[in-house]
N, C-alpha and C positions, 0 to 999 in steps of 0.2 A: 617395602610392602611385604616381602617374604618374612621378615622379622615379626611384623605385626600379625601376619597370618599364623606363624608358629605360636606366638603368645596366645592368640585367640583359640588355638586348638591344643593348648597345654604342652607344646613341644619345646624342648631346649634347642637352641640354634645348632649346637654342636653335637646333638644326638639325633638329628633328623636322618632318616633313611632315604634311599632312592625312591621307595614307594610314597613317602611323604612329599617329596619334591614333585613327583609326577601327579600326585593328588592336587597340589597347588596349581599345576598347569591345567588340570581338568576343571578346577574351580574357576580359573580365568576364562576358560572356554565357555562355561555355562553363563558367565557374566557378559558374554558377547564380544570378548576381546578378539582382535584380528590374529590370524595365525602368525603373521610377522611379529606382532607385538609379543605374543606368548613365547615365540622362539627367542626373541631378543632378551626377554626377562629371564628365561631359563639359562641362556648363555651367560648372563650377568651372575646368576647364582652359581653356575659352574666355575666361573672365574673367581668368585669369592672363596669357594671351598678349595680351589686349587691353591690360592694364596695362603689359606689357613694351613694346608698341608706343608707348603714351603716354609712357613714360620713355625712349624711343629706344634700347632694347636690340635691337629688331627693326624692320625696315621694314614687314613685313606679318605678320599673324597667320596661322599655319597652321591655326587652328581655326575660321576664319570660316565655312566651308561644310561643316564636319563634320556628318554626318548623325546625328541622335539618335533613339533608339527612341521611338515614340509612347507617350504616357502611357496607362496602363490606368485608365480612370475608373470601372471596376466594382470595388466593394469585395468582397474575398474573405475578410474577417475572419469569425470565428465569431460568430454572432448569438445573442442571448438574448431570449426573450419576456418580457412583464411578469411572468408567474408565476415564471419562473426568477430574474429580478432580485429579486423579492420574497422568494423562498426564500433567496437569498444574503444579503440584508439581515437576515433573521431569523436565519440561521446565524451571521452576524457578531455580532449582538447577544448570542448565547449564548457568545461567546468573550471574549478580553481586550479592554479598552477601546480599545487602539490598533488592533486588528483592525476593530472596529466603526467607528471614526473613519476609517480608511483606505478601507474599502469604501464608506462613505457619501460621502466626497469624490469617489471615482472614479465611482460609479454615479449619485449624485444631482446632483453639480455637474459631472461630465464632465471633470474635470481630467486632464491628462497625468500620468503617474507622476512625471516629473521636477518638475512644478509642485507636486504634493502633497508630495513628499519634501523639496523645497527650502523649504517654508513654515516660518516661525519663529513663536514664540509672540507676539512683539511685533507681528506683522502682523495679529493679531486685533483687531477693533474693534467699535464700535457706531455706527451711522449711521441717523438718523431711525427709530429703533425696530427696525432690522434688525441682527442679528449679522452681522459681515462678516469676510472674510479677504482680505488683499492678497497677490497672488501675482505672480511673475515669469513672464510668458508666453513662449512660443517667439518668438524674434526680439527679445528684450529689452524687450517691452512690459509695463508694470506696470499691472495692473487690480485693482479691488476687486469682489469677488463676494459676494452674499448667501449666508448659510448657513441651510438649513432648520433648524427647531428641533431635530429629532432629530440632525442632524449637529453642531449646536453643542453639544448635551449630550454627544454621544460624544467630541468634541474636549476638552471640559472634563474629562471623566473620564480621557482619555488623558494630559493634561498634569498632572493632579493639582495639587500645590502649587507646581510649577515656575513661575517668572516670566519666564524667558527661555530662549533656545536653540531647537533644532529641535522642532517638534511631535512628529515621529515619531523614536523612538530604537530602536536595536538593544538586545539584552540587555546589551551591554557599555557602554551609555550613549553610544555614538557615533551620529551621524546615520544613520538607516536608509538603506540603498542599495536599488537596484531588485531585486537578487537576493533580499534578505530580503523585500521587498514581494511579489515573485512567489510566494515560498513561502507567504506569508500568504494571498494570493488563492486559491491551490490548496488550502490547508488548509481555508479556509472553504467552498470549493466541495465538497470531500469531506464536510464536516459537513452541508452542505445536500442531500446525496444526489445531486450532479451528477457525471456521468462525462465531461463534455466537457473537452477540453484547453484551459482558459481561462487568461488572464493579465491583467495590469492593463489593457492596451488593450481587452480584451474588454468591460470595464465602461464605458469611455469610449464605445465603439461602441454599447453598450446604451443609454447616456444619450441619444445623438444620435437613435437610431431611436425610442426611447420619446417623445422630445420631438416628433418628426415625427408619430408615431402619435397623440399627444395633440392635434394640430392647431396646434402652435406654428409660426408662419410661418417659411419657410426662412431669411429674412434674420435673424430673431431667433435661430434655431438656429445659424446661421453665427457670429453675434457671441458667443453663449454658448460655443461650441466653440473660438473664437479661430482660425477658418479664414480665412486671407488671401484665398483664392480660393474663390468660391462653388461652383465645380465640385467641390471637395473634399467639401463638405457634400452635394452632389447625389449623390456616389458612395454615401453611406449611404442616401439616399432611394431610389435604384435598387435597392439590395441588399434593401430590404424586400419587393420584389415585391408591392406592395399593389395587387392587381388591382381591388379595389372602388373605388379612386380614379381608375381609368383614364378618360381623356377620352372614350372611346367612350360611356360611359353618359350623360355630360353632354350630348354632341352628340345622342345618340338622343332624350333628353328634349326638347332644344331643337327638333329638327326635327319631333318628334311634335306639339308645340304649333303649329307652322306649318302642318302638314298639315290640321289642322281648319279 
């Protein structure tokens, strides 16, 4: 994208200045890109120029002091409460087996949609009495996750007699893509009587907030969600606006005890 932008503005890639890179960032901002997206792309450009310096294509990187937008650590994703998630799971159970299996993996295991759709049948296993699924996480990390009994049953029904290949298939027997998965999530939401504009990530968001509401320690939620940065998990914690857990009440009780 940056190379195309440079060509469009008559700039040579290795003659760009800091001001040019920041202009590229402002251009993305005017196009409505999120701050996290802009920061990530500017970081990629900085890494490219750092590599160019290491390989002696350049003497100095023009991106060293490029200003990046501050990350927004408040989650603005649409939230679902436990009753809404329960209704979705019931609605999924009334549909096709692959619908039930997909909704269960997203809402009960908190998988990213790419992780769920990339899972294969031969990744299913049994370990110390637990039904398991090995998935490729973001960043190339391979992990084995346990499956709740209802999720395991839904997956068994979804794959039927098949012994290999993708767990989730489209009607044409090809691996399901995210567009097809999004349609399934929305169809199940309508079946459950929900009018919120939800998608696959909404269910992952619901899993994380439900885990926090259930009292799962933040570190364990971070591991279950495969967040490299704990601040990412904390975004969901802040989004819950859980005032009943505010430190004010704990401090009040603590000081009241001292006042006696």
